[in-house]
N, C-alpha and C positions, 0 to 999 in steps of 0.2 A: 253388586258393585257399590251401591249407596244404601246400605241396609237401614239406617236410622233416620231417614229423611223422607217426608211426604212430598215436599216440593224443593226443587233446586233451580237455580238460574245458571245458565251456561253463557260464558263470554268467550268468543273465539275470534282469532284473526290469523291470516296467513303471515308467515315470516320468511325472511331470506336466510340463507346459510350463515351469513355474518351475524344476523340477529340471534340465530340459534346458538352460535358459538358464544356470544356474549351472555346469553341467558344461562347457559350451563357452565360457564367458566369456573365459578366457585361453588357450584351446587352439587349436592349428592345426586348422582344419576342412577336411577333404577330403570331398568328397561324391560319391556315386555314385547320384544320383537323376535319373531322366530324365523323370518326370512333371512337366510344366511348372507346373501349378497347385499341386502339392505343393511344388515348389522355391520358388515365389513366396511361399507362406504361411510356409515355413521362413525365408526371407530376412527377412520382416517380423518374425517372432517373435524371431529371433536378432540382428537388426540387422546382418546381414552380407550382402554382395552375393554371392549364389549364382546359378549358372546350371545348366541341365540338363546332364547328363553321360551319355555312353554308354560311358565307360571301364570296364574290368574292375578289380575290387578284388583286391589281393594283401596278405594279412595280414602284419603285423609285430608282434613281441613288444611288449607295452605298449600296443597299440592298444586303444582303447575304441570299440566299434561302437554306433551308434544305428540301430536298424532302425525305419524309419518305414513304417507301413502305414495303410490306411484302415479305420475301424471298420465301414463298410458299403461295401465295394468294388463298383464298377459295371464289369463286364467289357466291354471293347471300346468304351467311350464316354469321351469327354473331358468331365470334370465339373469344376465349380468347387469347390475345397476350402477349408474354413475350419479354423481351429485346433481347433475342437471335433470335427472329423472325424478327426483324427490319432490313431493308436494308436502310442505311443512305447515302445520296448523298448531298454534298454541291455544290451549283450552284452560280456562279458569272456571272452577265450580264454586258457587256460593249457595249456602243453605237459604231456603225461602225464595220469595219472589223478587 
């Protein structure tokens, strides 16, 4: 994921759905989410046509990552997800310390 760097600094913070909408409003959105129900909810929230993906992510400088998790994950089951179920974290990666 970070092939050319020995050291990286990560900055992360939790964001609300409104903050996420503002963040991606004019941004190119690449997604690496394969959970269908989560992708569906994100599409509705962001007003963008997203589809599940199994691609691998390769970091580029200036990328802003949004890590989407579930507040109460259910392992091994396909569950319907709502916006209230999402745990949203923005991550910025900086080369060096």
